[in-house]
C-alpha positions in Angstrom: -39.3 -1.8 -22.3 -38.3 -4.0 -19.3 -34.6 -3.1 -19.8 -35.5 0.6 -19.9 -37.5 0.3 -16.7 -34.6 -1.4 -14.9 -32.1 1.3 -16.3 -34.3 4.1 -15.0 -34.6 2.5 -11.5 -30.8 2.1 -11.5 -30.4 5.8 -12.2 -32.9 6.8 -9.5 -31.3 4.5 -7.0 -27.8 5.8 -7.8 -28.9 9.4 -7.3 -30.6 8.4 -4.0 -27.4 6.8 -2.7 -25.3 9.9 -3.2 -28.0 12.0 -1.6 -28.0 9.9 1.6 -24.2 9.8 2.3 -23.5 11.3 5.8 -20.3 12.0 7.7 -18.3 9.9 8.6 -19.9 7.5 6.2 -19.0 9.6 3.3 -15.4 8.4 3.7 -15.9 4.9 5.1 -14.9 2.0 2.9 -15.9 -1.5 2.6 -12.8 -3.6 2.0 -14.7 -5.7 -0.6 -15.7 -2.7 -2.6 -14.0 0.4 -4.0 -15.2 3.3 -1.7 -19.0 2.5 -1.8 -21.0 4.6 0.5 -24.7 3.9 0.5 -27.8 1.9 0.1 -30.9 2.3 -2.1 -33.5 4.7 -1.0 -36.4 3.0 0.8 -38.9 5.1 -1.2 -38.3 3.0 -4.3 -41.7 1.4 -5.2 -42.3 -1.7 -3.0 -43.6 -3.6 -6.1 -40.1 -3.5 -7.4 -38.3 -5.1 -4.4 -36.7 -7.8 -6.4 -35.3 -5.4 -8.9 -34.2 -3.2 -6.0 -32.3 -6.1 -4.5 -30.5 -6.8 -7.7 -29.5 -3.1 -8.1 -28.4 -3.0 -4.5 -25.5 -5.4 -5.3 -24.1 -2.8 -7.7 -23.2 -0.6 -4.9 -20.9 -3.1 -3.2 -17.3 -2.5 -4.0 -16.1 -4.6 -7.0 -13.6 -7.3 -5.9 -10.0 -6.5 -6.9 -9.3 -9.6 -9.0 -8.2 -10.7 -12.4 -9.9 -13.2 -14.7 -7.9 -16.0 -13.2 -9.1 -15.2 -9.7 -12.7 -14.9 -11.0 -12.4 -18.3 -12.6 -10.9 -19.9 -9.5 -13.6 -18.4 -7.4 -16.3 -19.8 -9.6 -14.8 -23.2 -9.8 -14.3 -23.4 -6.1 -17.7 -22.0 -5.0 -19.5 -25.3 -4.9 -16.9 -27.1 -2.8 -16.4 -24.1 -0.5 -20.2 -23.8 0.0 -20.3 -27.5 1.0 -17.5 -26.9 3.5 -19.3 -23.9 5.0 -22.5 -26.0 5.3 -20.6 -28.6 7.2 -19.6 -26.0 9.8 -16.1 -25.3 8.6 -15.9 -22.0 10.5 -12.9 -22.6 12.7 -9.6 -20.7 12.2 -6.3 -22.3 11.3 -4.7 -24.4 14.0 -1.7 -23.5 16.2 0.8 -25.0 13.7 -0.3 -22.5 11.1 0.7 -19.6 13.3 4.4 -20.3 13.5 5.3 -16.9 12.0 2.7 -14.9 13.8 4.2 -11.9 15.7 1.2 -10.1 17.1 1.3 -9.7 20.9 -1.6 -8.4 22.9 -1.3 -5.5 25.2 -0.3 -5.8 28.9 -3.5 -4.5 30.5 -7.0 -5.3 29.3 -9.2 -2.3 29.5 -12.3 -3.7 27.7 -13.3 -7.3 27.2 -16.7 -8.7 26.0 -17.6 -12.1 24.5 -21.3 -11.5 25.1 -21.7 -14.6 27.2 -23.5 -12.6 29.8 -26.1 -11.2 27.3 -29.4 -12.8 26.2 -30.2 -13.4 22.6 -32.5 -10.7 21.2 -31.2 -8.0 23.7 -28.8 -5.1 23.2 -25.5 -6.0 24.9 -25.1 -4.5 28.4 -21.5 -3.3 28.0 -22.1 -1.2 24.8 -23.9 2.0 23.8 -25.9 2.4 20.6 -25.1 5.7 19.0 -27.0 5.2 15.7 -29.0 2.6 13.9 -30.0 -0.8 15.4 -28.0 -3.7 16.9 -28.8 -6.9 18.8 -27.1 -9.8 20.5 -27.6 -13.2 18.9 -25.9 -16.5 18.5 -24.2 -16.7 15.1 -22.5 -19.9 13.8 -21.9 -21.2 17.3 -20.8 -17.9 19.0 -22.6 -15.2 20.8 -22.1 -12.1 18.8 -23.2 -8.5 18.3 -25.1 -8.0 15.0 -25.4 -4.5 13.6 -28.7 -4.9 11.8 -30.0 -1.6 10.6 -28.3 1.6 9.7 -26.5 3.6 7.0 -24.5 4.0 9.2 -24.8 2.1 12.5 -22.4 2.8 15.4 -21.9 1.0 18.7 -19.5 2.2 21.4 -17.8 0.2 24.2 -18.9 1.5 27.6 -15.8 3.0 29.3 -15.3 5.1 32.4 -13.3 7.7 30.5 -14.1 9.3 27.2 -10.4 9.0 26.1 -8.8 5.7 27.0 -6.3 4.8 24.3 -2.7 5.6 24.8 0.5 5.6 22.6 0.4 1.8 22.5 -2.6 -0.4 22.5 -4.0 -3.5 20.8 -7.5 -4.4 19.6 -8.7 -7.9 18.9 -12.1 -9.2 17.8 -13.6 -12.2 15.9 -15.5 -11.2 12.7 -18.0 -13.2 10.7 -18.2 -11.8 7.2 -21.3 -12.9 5.3 -21.2 -13.0 1.5 -22.7 -9.8 0.2 -22.2 -7.9 3.4 -20.3 -4.7 4.0 -17.2 -4.7 6.2 -17.3 -4.1 10.0 -15.4 -0.8 10.4 -13.4 0.5 13.3 -13.8 4.3 13.6 -11.1 6.3 15.5 -11.8 9.5 17.4 -9.2 11.9 18.8 -8.9 12.3 22.5 -11.9 13.9 24.2 -13.6 14.5 20.9 -16.7 13.3 19.1 -15.2 14.3 15.7 -14.4 11.2 13.6 -10.9 11.3 12.1 -10.0 7.9 10.7 -11.3 4.4 10.0 -10.0 0.8 9.4 -11.8 -2.1 8.0 -11.2 -5.7 6.9 -13.3 -7.6 4.4 -13.0 -10.4 1.8 -10.4 -8.8 -0.4 -8.3 -6.4 1.7 -7.6 -4.5 4.8 -7.8 -0.7 4.5 -7.0 2.3 6.6 -8.0 5.9 5.9 -7.2 9.1 7.8 -9.2 11.8 6.3 -8.0 14.6 8.5 -7.1 17.7 6.5 -3.4 18.0 6.1 -2.8 14.5 7.5 -4.5 12.3 5.0 -3.5 8.7 4.7 -5.1 6.0 2.5 -3.5 2.6 2.4 -4.7 -0.9 1.5 -3.3 -4.4 1.9 -4.5 -7.4 0.1 -5.4 -10.6 1.9 -3.4 -13.7 1.0 -5.1 -16.0 -1.5 -5.5 -18.6 1.2 -8.1 -16.6 3.1 -9.4 -14.1 0.5 -12.7 -13.7 -1.3 -14.8 -16.8 -1.2 -12.3 -18.4 1.3 -13.0 -15.5 3.6 -16.7 -15.3 3.4 -19.2 -17.1 5.7 -16.5 -18.0 8.2 -15.2 -16.6 11.5 -11.8 -14.8 11.4 -9.7 -13.3 14.1 -8.8 -9.7 13.6 -5.9 -8.2 15.5 -4.8 -4.5 15.4 -1.6 -3.2 17.0 -1.0 0.6 17.4 2.3 2.1 18.6 3.3 5.7 18.2 1.2 6.2 15.1 2.2 3.0 13.5 -0.6 0.4 12.9 -0.3 -3.3 12.1 -3.3 -5.3 11.0 -3.6 -9.1 11.2 -6.2 -11.5 9.9 -5.9 -14.9 11.3 -2.2 -15.9 11.1 -1.3 -13.2 8.5 -0.2 -9.7 8.8 -2.1 -8.0 6.0 -1.5 -4.3 6.4 1.2 -2.0 7.9 0.7 1.7 8.2 4.1 3.2 9.0 2.6 6.6 10.0 -1.1 6.8 10.5 -0.8 10.5 11.4 -3.3 9.5 14.1 -3.4 9.9 17.8 -6.7 8.2 18.8 -8.5 8.5 22.1 -11.5 6.2 21.5 -13.1 3.8 19.0 -16.5 2.9 17.6 -17.6 -0.2 15.7 -19.9 0.4 12.8 -20.7 0.5 9.1 -23.6 -0.3 6.9 -25.8 -3.1 8.3 -29.2 -4.6 7.6 -31.3 -7.6 8.6 -30.2 -9.6 5.6 -26.5 -8.7 5.8 -25.7 -7.7 9.3 -22.2 -6.8 10.6 -21.2 -9.5 13.0 -18.4 -9.5 15.6 -17.6 -11.0 19.0 -14.7 -11.5 21.5 -13.7 -7.9 21.6 -10.5 -7.3 23.6 -8.9 -3.9 24.0 -5.6 -3.7 25.9 -3.0 -1.0 26.6 0.7 -1.6 26.1 2.4 -4.3 24.0 5.2 -6.9 23.7 8.2 -4.6 24.0 8.2 -4.9 27.8 8.6 -8.7 27.8 12.3 -9.0 27.7 12.8 -6.0 30.2 10.4 -7.6 32.6 12.1 -11.0 32.6 15.6 -9.6 32.9 15.0 -6.9 35.4 12.0 -8.1 37.4 12.3 -11.8 36.8 8.7 -12.1 35.7 6.6 -11.6 32.6 2.8 -11.5 32.8 0.8 -12.0 29.7 -2.9 -12.0 28.8 -2.0 -12.9 25.2 -2.0 -16.6 25.8 -5.7 -17.6 25.7 -7.6 -20.8 25.9 -11.0 -22.2 24.8 -13.6 -21.6 27.5 -13.1 -23.9 30.5 -10.4 -25.9 28.6 -6.7 -26.1 28.3 -6.7 -25.8 24.5 -4.5 -23.0 23.4 -6.1 -20.6 20.9 -4.0 -20.1 17.7 -3.7 -16.4 18.2 -1.7 -17.0 21.3 1.3 -17.9 19.1 2.4 -14.3 18.9 3.4 -14.4 22.6 4.7 -18.0 22.5 6.9 -17.2 19.5 8.4 -14.3 21.4 9.0 -16.4 24.5 10.6 -19.1 22.5 12.9 -16.7 20.7 13.9 -15.2 24.1 14.7 -18.6 25.6 16.7 -19.7 22.5 18.8 -16.5 22.9 19.3 -17.1 26.6 19.9 -20.8 27.0 20.9 -20.6 30.7 17.5 -19.1 31.8 14.9 -21.5 33.3 11.2 -20.6 33.8 8.3 -21.5 36.0 5.1 -21.2 34.1 2.2 -20.2 36.3 -1.4 -20.6 35.3 -4.1 -18.3 36.7 -7.9 -18.2 36.4 -10.7 -15.8 37.4 -13.1 -16.9 40.2 -15.8 -18.2 37.9 -16.5 -21.8 38.9 -15.5 -23.8 41.9 -12.0 -23.2 43.4 -10.9 -26.8 43.1 -11.9 -26.9 39.4 -10.0 -23.6 38.8 -6.9 -25.0 40.4 -7.0 -28.1 38.2 -7.7 -26.0 35.1 -4.9 -23.6 35.7 -2.4 -26.5 36.1 -3.6 -28.0 32.9 -3.2 -24.7 31.1 0.3 -24.2 32.5 1.2 -27.7 31.3 -0.3 -27.0 27.9 2.0 -23.9 27.5 5.0 -25.9 28.5 4.1 -28.6 26.0 3.8 -26.1 23.3 7.1 -24.4 24.0 8.8 -27.9 24.1 7.3 -28.7 20.7 8.9 -25.5 19.5 12.4 -26.7 20.4 12.9 -25.5 24.0 14.3 -28.2 26.3 11.7 -29.6 28.7 14.2 -29.4 31.6 14.1 -25.6 31.5 10.5 -25.5 32.7 8.4 -26.2 35.8 4.7 -25.5 36.0 2.3 -24.4 38.7 -1.5 -24.0 38.7 -2.7 -21.3 41.1 -6.4 -21.1 40.1 -8.1 -18.0 41.4 -5.9 -17.6 44.5 -3.8 -14.7 43.3 -6.0 -12.1 41.5 -4.4 -9.0 40.2 -7.7 -7.2 39.5 -11.3 -7.3 40.7 -13.5 -10.3 39.7 -16.6 -8.2 39.4 -16.2 -6.9 35.8 -15.4 -8.6 32.5 -12.1 -6.6 32.3 -11.1 -7.6 35.8 -11.8 -11.3 35.1 -9.9 -11.1 31.9 -6.9 -9.6 33.6 -7.0 -12.3 36.2 -7.0 -15.0 33.5 -3.3 -14.9 32.7 -0.1 -16.8 32.3 3.1 -15.8 34.2 6.7 -16.7 33.3 8.8 -16.5 36.4 12.6 -16.7 36.1 14.1 -19.4 38.4 
């Protein structure tokens, strides 16, 4: 009798799910599941909450795995859980990014690490379109939590409705809780509120779908075994997305996991969203959206004698280079190896946060750290000089997060 009751609840819940799917959620995918779209109807009897919770898991996308992967996941779960409990949430070090080729855009147009927001409040630089969201500290980082909605959407506050060009990059850090849905990036055409495509990353894969009639695209890329499934869950990961002339590249930590040669997409704006709830929120932070890309680097050095990059980043108030900076550093190293006669001055710049003398010292330390990293990559030390300029030469205002982010930069000057 008990089995029959559970079966009947399953059928009712399944019907409810299909009745609640709404656009664009009817096409959104969670990378850990195979095109799941919903949640159980809240009208299921409250006295059956435990059963409802068990059924809810059936609507998560089944992991794409064979029996060997399942066995490995089971055998590793205890040790992995112990690592997570010990705070093993940091990404791979710089040495693991030696083949990384993602380079952030030239001009930052949106930047938010939520450090200016208070826990329990809605972040000031975002708009809530649907559902519920809140700022909170998660595993050591201030982050946005999308906590309620099927679906929930948040939008970066921008001066223009259409702000993406033919070439842009998007980066963010994502914490993927076991059992949660994937944080999804929704793309909208220029000056339009009509959703056209979405991209998501979760424990098993990265996926891109363009559902536009006559321009449909549906591509998936599996995550490497080193970071997939239980090795992906309950940790912070750096997601980087590069778009150029309809081609899209997606990176998770040091790996390129998906290439879309022709997305058939010309986006004007984005939203972050998906299915979130209190128990399994969607969690992200350190959002950076920039126009342009790496293709201008060699031209700028050879014709203008200077290359300005915001793609070399550091831990807050430190000279520790973040691993995702290696995309730029790899490109610079290749350029210098191909042009052995060129010498460079490496200039460090900060925003105006903090005291000017401190910023001057910090910028010098950062310039020296960049030099040391390039020397460790085989470039002769004699080809470099370094200079810390602190906040003395801003290239943008220091009154907005984007302005400050543009002022925090490294410049390579030909000498």
